C-alpha positions in Angstrom: 146.3 93.0 32.5 148.4 92.9 29.8 152.0 91.7 29.6 152.9 95.1 28.5 151.1 97.4 31.1 151.9 94.6 33.6 155.7 95.8 32.9 155.5 99.2 32.6 153.4 99.6 36.5 155.9 97.6 37.9 158.4 99.9 36.2 156.6 102.9 37.5 156.1 101.7 41.0 160.1 101.1 41.2 160.2 104.3 40.2 157.9 105.6 42.7 160.2 103.1 45.3 163.1 104.8 44.2 161.9 108.3 44.6 160.6 107.7 48.0 163.8 106.6 49.2 165.9 109.3 47.7 163.7 112.0 49.2 163.4 110.5 52.7 166.7 109.9 52.9 166.8 114.2 51.6 163.9 115.2 54.2 164.9 113.4 57.0 167.2 116.3 58.1 164.7 118.4 57.9 162.8 116.5 60.5 161.8 118.1 63.7 159.3 116.2 66.3 156.8 113.7 65.6 154.5 116.4 63.7 157.1 117.9 61.5 158.3 115.0 60.6 154.7 113.2 59.4 154.1 116.4 57.2 157.5 116.2 55.3 157.3 112.7 54.6 153.9 112.5 53.5 155.0 115.0 50.9 158.0 112.6 50.5 155.3 110.8 49.2 153.2 112.8 47.0 156.6 113.3 45.0 157.4 110.2 45.2 154.0 109.4 43.0 154.7 112.2 40.4 158.3 112.6 39.7 158.3 109.3 37.9 155.7 110.5 35.3 157.4 113.7 34.8 160.4 112.1 34.1 158.4 109.6 31.6 157.6 113.1 29.9 160.8 114.7 30.3 162.3 111.8 29.0 160.2 111.4 25.8 160.6 114.8 24.7 163.8 115.0 25.0 164.5 111.6 22.9 162.0 113.1 20.5 158.5 110.9 21.5 155.1 112.5 21.1 152.8 111.1 24.5 
């Protein structure tokens, strides 16, 4: 893996981690029982995987870059 690819993957993983923590904090108030908590935190993980990609596309468009 090249250094550039490693940097991009590292930043993306950092974005996933920050987003997941934020989603868990927000969703913890909606947590009712073990089943409800598991489902809401699973949704938080899915959002954490997708959300950094949406920011990359958004910022690229905002700054005038094409992907």
